[in-house]
N, C-alpha and C positions, 0 to 999 in steps of 0.2 A: 504493500499501500503504501501510495504516495507520503513526503517526509514535509513537515515545513514550519515555519518560525514561530508562526502562531500561534499552535497547543501554549507554548510556557511565558507571554509576555502576561498572562496576569499571574504567573508566581515572581514575577523582576521585582523589585523595589520601588516605591510609583517615587520615593520623597528626592526630593532638589534641594542642592548640595549651595551653601552660602552663596557662593562667590556664583554661580549661576543665578540667584535670585536676583541679586543686587544685578545682572546683566539685565535678566526679564523686567524689572520696574525700572529699569532705565532705556529700555528700548523703544524706539518711536520706528511702528509699523509700517508707515510711509516713507520709511526708508527702505530702499532697493537693499537686501541684507547683502553679504558676500556672496561670491561666486565657491559652490565646493569643487573642493580640489580633489579629479579625482584619484584614487587608491587604492590599495590593496593591502589584507591580512592575513597570513597563516599560520591556521591552530595545526600545531605541532602534534602530533599525538603519537604515543609508541606504547606498546602492551608490556605489561611488568605481572608477570603468574599471568592469575586471568585477570585480570583488573587494567586499565586503562590513566597514565602518565599526561600531563599536557605541559608542551614548555611556557613560563612566563614571562615576564621582562620587567621586572618594575623600575618607574623610570622616574627618575630626576627631582626635588620638586623645584631646580627651576628652568625645567620644561615651558616654555610656552604656550603647550597644549598635549591635556592630560598628566599633569603635573604632579607627580610623586601617586598617578597611579597606573594599577598590575594590566599589562595590555600584553595580546600577540606580536611577534614582530612584526612589524608592516609600515607602509611608510609609503608617500604622496608619486604620481606617475611622473615618471621623468624623459627628458627626450630621447634620454638612452634604452625607452620601453619602447618596442615596433613590434610590427609583424613576425610571425598572426593575431596575436592578439593581446595586444596593449600591455589592458590590465594584468592578463597572464604574466607578460612577461617583467610586471611592479614585482608582483608575489613571488618571483622566481628569485627573481636582485634582492629584493626584501630580506629576505630569507635568509642570503648566502651573507647578508652585509652587516646585518642585527643578529644570526644565531651559528654564522659559519656549519650551513648546514645547504646543499645544491639539492637543487629538487625539481626535474623535472613537468613544466606546463604539462604536460599530462598524467603526470601526481596531482594535478589539486581537483579534489570535489566540490564543485558549488555546493556551497553552504547556508550563505546570508548577506543579506544587502541591506545596508543602513545609510541614513543622512542627519547630518548632524542639522539640529534647530534653528531657523534660522536666526536667530536674536544671537549667535555667538558669530566674536570677529573673524576666528578663525574655522570654515567647516569642511567638511568634508564627505565624499561619493564615496564610500566603500563597500568592497564587495569582499567579503570573507568568503578562505578556503579551504577544506582540510582533507591534510593532508600526514599520510604516515612518514616518520622516522626512518629515512633509508638505512637499509643493510651497510655498517662499518661503518655509521658517521655517527660524531655524535657534535650536539647540540652546544656551545658556551655563548657566553657574553664576549660580544666585540663590535658592538655598538655603537659605545663613549656616552647611552643616551641613558643605561641604568646607572643603579644603585648595585642590583646584580640579580642573577636571574635562575631561574631554578625548576628543574620538572616536579608536577606535582600532581592529584585526583584532584578530576575538577571537584569531588565532594571537600577536600582538604581544601582548594581554597574557597568555595561555598564558606564556608564555619570560618575562614579565616577574615570572611568576608565582615559575615555576621558578627564576628568578634570584635570588628571593628581596627584592626590588626593592618588591611590592609584596603583599597580602594578599588573599585570594580566600575566601569561607566558601562550603559544598561545595554550595549549593543555584549560588552563580554561576558555580563552576567549573567546574561538570555540564553551565549552559547553554552558556556559553565553550566548553566542551568539541565540543558539537554544533555550533552555526555555524560554528567551525573547521572541522569537519568539511563542514559545508555548504558553505563556501564565498562564494557569493552572495547576493541577497538573495532572485532569484526561487527559486534551492535550499532559499534557510532559506521560505520561503512556501509553498513545494512541500506541504512536510512538514507545516509549519500546515494544510495542506488537511482532511486525513482525522486528525488529532490525536486520540491518546490520553491525555489529562490520569493522569494515576498521580499517586499521593496517596505521598510520603516520606516520612516519620518518620522519622532516621534514631537508632540503637540505639548505646548505648556499651559494649567491651567490655572486658574484659583481656586482650592477646594473648600465649597462654602462649609464646613465644619469643622475645620480648622483658620482662615481666610489666610492659612499659607499655599506654597504651590504644589505642583505634584506635574511629575508625567503621565501621557495618556496614551498609551498604544491602539496597534488598529487591536481589534478581535477578529477571532473566526465568526464568520456568520454560517446562517444555516439559510 
């Protein structure tokens, strides 16, 4: 049966970080939003016994975008990323530049597509791909943009997030949630076989019960 990301979005935290709240409240919707830069991110996984681990980068606090967040290897489209598929070429290049892992375009499984909210000054139109760590290779931090990098199970990463030990953006949280449900590399690849990639454009709205702000995601329709 075909899979997509919509099924887990109801379980993704909707709280808006304080720094983003300030930008939301200062945002003038009549001003055209910044153009979303095309980008790619690779969810690198490997089997460990019957379980699955994912490679995560812990970004420096000084980064202009996603500071202090835990993310998958990835980045923006570069002129060097050429045919036959520039976005996949970007994913291949970024995986090598940030994790020292060489994947082939054919190794990349379409997984998710997220677009940054309009009020953000830096916006990305990001394709997320699933890829198994190629045999004989080791992932390591070579990007210079992170304080550390590590393999962990999706469940462990989500538990650390719930304890407030790490920060996760909604795309990362949703993907980890789905992988935690899958539990193994085999199950994750099965989900990728008939994957339907749905574009997620989070909206922000004021929550009536708290007068605060929350993310609103698309939901499954019947």
